[in-house]
N, C-alpha and C positions, 0 to 999 in steps of 0.2 A: 497379523493387526494393521489396518490402515492408520495411521496417528492422523491426529488432529490437523496438520500441514500436509498432508499429501491426500485429504480429502477431496473430492471434487465439489465445487460449490456454484461454480457459474458458468456460462459461456462467454466466447470473447467481447459480443456487444455490450450483454448485461456489464462487462467489466469499465469497457467505455462509458456508458453511462453513470454507474455508482462513482465514479472519479470525475467525470464532465471530460472526457478527455473526447477528441477528434474519434469518429467513425474510423475503425481500422489501425489504431495508432496500440491499443492492447495486442493486437495480433503482430503486430511490428515487433513489439517489444518482447513478447513473450513466445514467439516459434519462429521469430524470423519473417524476412519476405524477398522478392527478388522486384531488379528495376535494372529497368534498360539491359537486358539476359544477363546480370549480374546478381548473385546471389547473398544474401546479407545474412551471418547466423545472428540467432536471436540471443537477447540479452539475459532472459529468464531462464529457459532449458538449455540444458546440456545439448541439445541437437535439436531442430526441427521436428515436429511426429506430425504436425497434421490434424493435432486431438483440440478439438472443439473447446472440450471440458477442459476448466480453468480451477486449480487445485485452491486450498487457500493460501496456501505456502507462495503460490504464485501471484495470487490477488496482492497479498502484504509486500512480497519488491516491489510489483508493480506499481502499488502505493507510492511509494519511495521512492522511485526513477520519475513519477509525478512530481515530486517536489523538486524536480531540473528541468519541466519540459521549457521553462521560457528564458534556459539561460544562455540560449542560442549556439549550443556543440550539439552535434551526434548523438544522443544514447547508445548507440551501438559500442563508443568509444566506453562505457562502463563495462563491457563485456569481458576482458582479459582480469579487470577486477573482481569481480564474481566467480570469474572461472578459476581463480589463484586462490580466494577465501574459502570456495567450495572445496578443494582440493588440501588445501589447509589444514583445514577444520574437519574433512569429513563432513558434510553437512550437504546436504540438498539443496536446502536454500538456507544460504550461511546468513542473507539480508531479512531474513524472517526471526533469527534470534539473537536474544543480548548479547552473547559473547563480542561481537563486533564491535559492537558501541560501550562495553564496560570495559571487560578484562584484557581485550585484543586490541586495544585502537593503535599500537605501538605495530602491530604486523600488519594492520590495515596502512598507517603512511608508506610502510616499506613498499608494500606489495603498490600503490600508487605512485610512487617513487620510481618503482623496478619496469611499471608500463609507461612511465612518461604520461601519467593522466593527467588531461587539462583540469586548470585550478579551479573553474567553474564546476567541475564534478565532483569537487573530492569530497568524498565522506568524513576527513578528518583532516586536521590544519597543526602543523605542529608550531606554538608561538616560538617567540626568541626568546623566552626561557627555558625553552624545551619540555615546557610542557604541552600537550595533546589535545586537544578540544574538540567535540564535534561541530561541524562546520553548520551553516544554519541552517541548509536543507535538511539534515539527517538527525540535529537538534529536533526541529519540529515533526518531524518522523518521529522521531524517539518519545517526545513527548504525546502525540496524539494518539499511539498503542498503549494497551494496557496487557502487561508482560505478567506472565504463570508459568510455575512450572511446568513442561514438557513430562510426556509419557514414557520416552525413554533414557532411561535411566544414567547418569553421569551427564547429561546434557545442562547448558543453561536454559535459560527463559526461554520461553518464546511468546510471540503475537499469537494472543487468546483473542483478544476484540479490538476495536481501532475505531478513531472519532474520523470520520471521512475528510472533514474540513477542519480538525485541527482542535486542541483540548480545551479550546473556547467555545465549540462548540457539542450541545446535548445528543447529536445525530451519531447514533452507533451502531456499529456493523459485527454481529457477534455469528460466525459461522454456524451458530447452535441454537441459534433463534431465528423465529422466522426465516428460515431458509436463505440466510444469510440477509434479508433484505432490511435496509437502513430502517432504525426504529428510535422513539422518541420514548423514555420509560420503557413499557412493552407494546407500547403503538405503533406501526408500519406509519413511515412517513407519506406514501401515497394515499394511506387510509384519510391523515388526519388534513394534506391536502386537496383533498377531493372533498370531504365534507367543505372545507371555504370556501372552494371554486363555488358549488353548490349554491352558493351562498349565508352559509350559515357564521355566524360571529364568532371570532377569533374567542374570544371569554367561553363564550355557550359549545362550543368544539372541544377547548379544555376539558371543560369542566365535566362534561359527558365522557368523554376517555378517563377522567381523571389523572392528567398530568398537567403540570402547571401552563399558566399562559407563557414561559420563556419558552418552552419546549412547542410548543403548537407554533410559534412564530418559527421557532429553527425552522421545524420538518416544513413548514408552507416554504422559508427560505431556501432548505435545499433541495426542494422537487423543483421552484421556480430555476433555481443555478444549474441544475443537470439537463433539466427542457431546452434553456438558452440555448 
């Protein structure tokens, strides 16, 4: 049986659009790429497959990588960490599970040190007190995700839904709702934005769809942001 994380949900270009990435970024992170005759292994997949379909687990891990996009360090350098965590935890999508962010922070810290990961890409940080905290980017990711028990017995919670642009936004992506399209309440953001672009007042649109004014405004803001 296909688990939620293994379920194909999007195409590569859809991932770029949903996460506000430059075209082709998702493909490079998920499936690797070639440049000037040199091959670069993927960060998310074990190896390149050429598969256009992106699973929910791959999308979630790409969402985490997107937190680091402006750090000035090639994200390919995250690959050794993902690879080690995949092997150590026995999980295909280790960063789509709660384990690395909760009970296995010590392991993550050790792996980061072993592979000499650039400080700007760290998932966890070791404080002077010895306490291990989530780095800013991974904490933002953690808080944007809604975690639920997975279908595989004995495993930690998995990312079941997520707020694309952080917990402060009501825009939600649920792979089991509206075919994974972004929604506010139960309404797709593109449908809300289309009504507003057609000239309808925001309050009128919100009332018509049975959503709050804040949700309607967030839907329009999201659609404008990913279209920019």
